[in-house]
Backbone as a chain_set.jsonl record, in Angstrom:
{"seq": "MQFQFDDFASFLAMNGHGPYVWFSYGVTIAVLVALVLVPLLRQRKMREQFQRQIRQEEARRRAGAERNAKSAAVAAE", "coords": {"N": [[89.988, 68.451, 117.347], [87.211, 70.026, 118.607], [85.238, 72.818, 118.034], [83.199, 75.074, 119.918], [81.517, 76.874, 118.622], [80.249, 77.473, 115.299], [81.03, 79.496, 113.524], [82.581, 82.803, 113.432], [80.693, 84.807, 113.848], [78.621, 83.481, 115.202], [80.058, 82.917, 117.463], [80.431, 85.482, 118.543], [77.74, 86.094, 119.039], [76.988, 84.116, 120.866], [74.824, 82.287, 121.336], [72.706, 84.062, 121.839], [73.441, 85.21, 124.223], [75.62, 86.811, 123.942], [75.705, 89.769, 123.829], [75.478, 90.434, 126.58], [77.627, 89.092, 127.719], [79.852, 90.229, 126.359], [79.498, 92.903, 127.029], [79.949, 92.718, 129.774], [82.635, 91.941, 129.798], [83.7, 94.27, 128.655], [83.066, 96.257, 130.601], [84.542, 95.263, 132.735], [87.19, 95.485, 131.756], [87.275, 98.267, 131.418], [87.078, 99.117, 134.1], [89.412, 98.017, 135.172], [91.348, 99.423, 133.723], [90.785, 102.002, 134.616], [91.468, 101.689, 137.307], [94.193, 101.687, 137.12], [94.845, 104.097, 135.803], [93.659, 106.288, 137.253], [95.018, 106.605, 139.844], [97.572, 107.257, 138.825], [97.09, 109.668, 137.469], [96.23, 111.254, 139.608], [98.559, 111.304, 141.154], [100.272, 112.678, 139.442], [98.967, 115.178, 139.375], [99.183, 115.922, 142.091], [101.965, 116.116, 142.347], [102.461, 118.299, 140.662], [101.098, 120.272, 142.104], [102.625, 120.276, 144.478], [105.103, 121.134, 143.459], [104.409, 123.7, 142.597], [103.743, 124.832, 145.081], [106.233, 124.732, 146.362], [107.714, 126.466, 144.727], [106.31, 128.856, 145.283], [106.848, 129.155, 148.035], [109.623, 129.468, 147.973], [109.788, 131.879, 146.567], [108.561, 133.587, 148.399], [110.421, 133.434, 150.507], [112.684, 134.565, 149.288], [111.704, 137.135, 148.78], [111.28, 137.979, 151.431], [113.916, 137.923, 152.378], [115.067, 139.892, 150.781], [113.616, 142.087, 151.68], [114.473, 142.18, 154.332], [117.185, 142.739, 153.934], [117.032, 145.262, 152.784], [115.908, 146.68, 154.884], [117.916, 146.446, 156.776], [119.91, 147.894, 155.473], [118.809, 150.453, 155.409], [118.638, 150.98, 158.132], [121.305, 151.035, 158.797], [122.14, 153.366, 157.714]], "CA": [[89.533, 69.489, 118.245], [85.848, 70.451, 118.28], [84.935, 74.163, 118.508], [81.841, 75.244, 120.414], [80.734, 77.662, 117.674], [80.527, 77.161, 113.9], [81.751, 80.612, 112.875], [82.909, 83.918, 114.31], [79.442, 85.52, 114.173], [77.928, 82.744, 116.28], [80.896, 83.097, 118.669], [80.081, 86.787, 119.125], [76.349, 86.051, 119.5], [76.94, 83.187, 121.996], [73.456, 81.783, 121.507], [71.854, 85.126, 122.392], [73.997, 85.779, 125.454], [76.802, 87.585, 123.578], [75.739, 91.175, 124.284], [75.705, 90.491, 128.031], [78.994, 88.643, 127.992], [80.824, 91.215, 125.867], [79.354, 94.093, 127.848], [80.614, 92.435, 131.048], [84.077, 92.041, 129.54], [84.027, 95.68, 128.436], [83.023, 96.951, 131.897], [85.681, 94.792, 133.524], [88.409, 96.094, 131.216], [87.23, 99.687, 131.725], [87.359, 99.283, 135.528], [90.833, 97.727, 135.397], [92.121, 100.557, 133.194], [90.573, 103.14, 135.558], [92.234, 101.428, 138.526], [95.585, 102.019, 136.843], [95.016, 105.49, 135.386], [93.25, 107.285, 138.252], [96.125, 106.935, 140.764], [98.645, 107.937, 138.1], [96.687, 111.056, 137.222], [96.24, 111.946, 140.908], [99.958, 111.489, 141.524], [100.802, 113.755, 138.592], [98.367, 116.431, 139.86], [99.78, 116.247, 143.388], [103.343, 116.561, 142.123], [102.399, 119.666, 140.13], [100.731, 121.148, 143.221], [103.777, 120.399, 145.381], [106.108, 121.955, 142.81], [103.91, 125.072, 142.655], [103.865, 125.27, 146.459], [107.653, 124.942, 146.639], [108.1, 127.721, 144.044], [105.738, 129.986, 146.017], [107.586, 129.351, 149.285], [110.953, 130.034, 147.652], [109.585, 133.29, 146.203], [108.322, 134.317, 149.657], [111.674, 133.511, 151.235], [113.532, 135.544, 148.61], [111.134, 138.461, 149.021], [111.553, 138.317, 152.82], [115.349, 138.191, 152.509], [115.326, 141.218, 150.174], [113.077, 143.098, 152.578], [115.388, 142.267, 155.493], [118.413, 143.379, 153.485], [116.737, 146.7, 152.611], [115.685, 147.257, 156.219], [119.217, 146.549, 157.411], [120.63, 148.96, 154.811], [118.211, 151.72, 155.843], [118.988, 151.142, 159.538], [122.736, 151.299, 158.868], [122.44, 154.741, 157.258]], "C": [[88.181, 70.01, 117.742], [85.604, 71.844, 118.88], [83.466, 74.243, 118.937], [80.951, 75.946, 119.374], [81.186, 77.372, 116.248], [81.334, 78.248, 113.221], [81.917, 81.756, 113.884], [81.672, 84.668, 114.742], [78.686, 84.791, 115.286], [78.742, 82.789, 117.583], [80.574, 84.418, 119.349], [78.657, 86.788, 119.685], [76.179, 85.167, 120.74], [75.521, 82.742, 122.338], [72.548, 82.793, 122.185], [72.405, 85.77, 123.642], [75.203, 86.687, 125.177], [76.803, 89.025, 124.056], [76.021, 91.307, 125.78], [77.148, 90.126, 128.389], [79.996, 89.691, 127.577], [80.721, 92.532, 126.62], [80.078, 93.911, 129.198], [82.139, 92.507, 130.891], [84.509, 93.508, 129.37], [84.061, 96.468, 129.745], [84.233, 96.555, 132.727], [86.982, 95.421, 133.053], [88.442, 97.584, 131.544], [87.586, 99.947, 133.206], [88.847, 99.05, 135.793], [91.703, 98.866, 134.869], [91.992, 101.759, 134.116], [91.365, 102.936, 136.827], [93.715, 101.714, 138.345], [95.744, 103.516, 136.597], [94.696, 106.509, 136.468], [94.364, 107.602, 139.24], [97.293, 107.644, 140.059], [98.327, 109.402, 137.839], [96.68, 111.866, 138.516], [97.671, 112.25, 141.334], [100.564, 112.638, 140.73], [100.283, 115.113, 139.07], [98.997, 116.859, 141.186], [101.214, 116.74, 143.236], [103.37, 117.986, 141.574], [102.035, 120.645, 141.238], [101.885, 121.355, 144.183], [104.839, 121.284, 144.762], [105.687, 123.421, 142.839], [104.048, 125.639, 144.059], [105.315, 125.568, 146.806], [108.127, 126.232, 145.977], [107.566, 128.939, 144.794], [106.489, 130.245, 147.312], [108.968, 129.919, 149.028], [110.828, 131.505, 147.287], [109.335, 134.114, 147.457], [109.603, 134.491, 150.456], [112.598, 134.564, 150.617], [113.032, 136.957, 148.847], [111.399, 138.896, 150.46], [113.028, 138.651, 153.03], [115.693, 139.556, 151.912], [114.8, 142.325, 151.084], [113.971, 143.303, 153.792], [116.684, 142.972, 155.116], [118.2, 144.888, 153.326], [116.555, 147.372, 153.966], [117.03, 147.434, 156.932], [120.038, 147.681, 156.806], [120.102, 150.334, 155.249], [118.605, 151.991, 157.295], [120.47, 151.508, 159.699], [123.045, 152.759, 158.475], [122.272, 155.74, 158.318]], "O": [[88.048, 70.386, 116.577], [85.743, 72.032, 120.088], [82.607, 73.559, 118.38], [79.764, 75.638, 119.266], [82.354, 77.065, 116.009], [82.227, 77.955, 112.426], [81.456, 81.678, 115.023], [81.595, 85.126, 115.882], [78.172, 85.426, 116.207], [78.177, 82.709, 118.673], [80.457, 84.483, 120.573], [78.401, 87.425, 120.707], [75.318, 85.439, 121.576], [75.088, 82.818, 123.488], [71.714, 82.426, 123.013], [71.879, 86.791, 124.084], [75.749, 87.274, 126.111], [77.792, 89.476, 124.633], [76.742, 92.216, 126.19], [77.786, 90.757, 129.231], [80.899, 90.021, 128.345], [81.728, 93.208, 126.831], [80.731, 94.83, 129.693], [82.837, 93.061, 131.74], [85.55, 93.923, 129.879], [84.978, 97.256, 129.974], [84.874, 97.402, 133.349], [87.794, 95.847, 133.874], [89.491, 98.119, 131.904], [88.313, 100.891, 133.514], [89.47, 99.796, 136.548], [92.691, 99.233, 135.504], [92.973, 102.457, 134.372], [91.891, 103.9, 137.383], [94.42, 101.959, 139.324], [96.669, 104.137, 137.119], [95.404, 107.509, 136.589], [94.643, 108.78, 139.465], [97.925, 108.528, 140.638], [99.191, 110.268, 137.972], [97.078, 113.03, 138.523], [97.954, 113.343, 141.823], [101.283, 113.471, 141.281], [101.042, 116.078, 139.163], [99.308, 118.035, 141.374], [101.628, 117.676, 143.921], [104.209, 118.791, 141.979], [102.602, 121.735, 141.307], [102.111, 122.469, 144.655], [105.427, 122.111, 145.459], [106.519, 124.296, 143.079], [104.427, 126.799, 144.223], [105.596, 126.56, 147.478], [108.859, 127.009, 146.589], [108.27, 129.939, 144.933], [106.747, 131.395, 147.665], [109.439, 130.766, 149.788], [111.685, 132.304, 147.664], [109.844, 135.229, 147.571], [109.852, 135.558, 151.016], [113.216, 135.355, 151.331], [113.82, 137.872, 149.086], [111.713, 140.063, 150.697], [113.352, 139.569, 153.784], [116.509, 140.292, 152.467], [115.439, 143.365, 151.246], [114.204, 144.43, 154.229], [117.223, 143.734, 155.919], [119.065, 145.689, 153.681], [116.999, 148.502, 154.169], [117.257, 148.439, 157.606], [120.779, 148.358, 157.519], [120.883, 151.267, 155.435], [118.88, 153.138, 157.646], [120.837, 152.215, 160.637], [124.078, 153.308, 158.858], [122.487, 156.93, 158.085]]}, "num_chains": 1, "name": "protein.A"}
């Protein structure tokens, strides 16, 4: 088996093209990671917002029910 490069340093240099090749690999990996992480982070944020909204609506319903109960008690007197 014949290797293209004599040693690891020449493999990284790739006859002067190494910086471009490795930069391209780095950008590609960064984009692929972002394509996975961004939707996960958005989903987490949306779930937190929905949970906060549900808690607020439940608090409003409870406050309205208490107000209605107090009004009914005052009207009954």
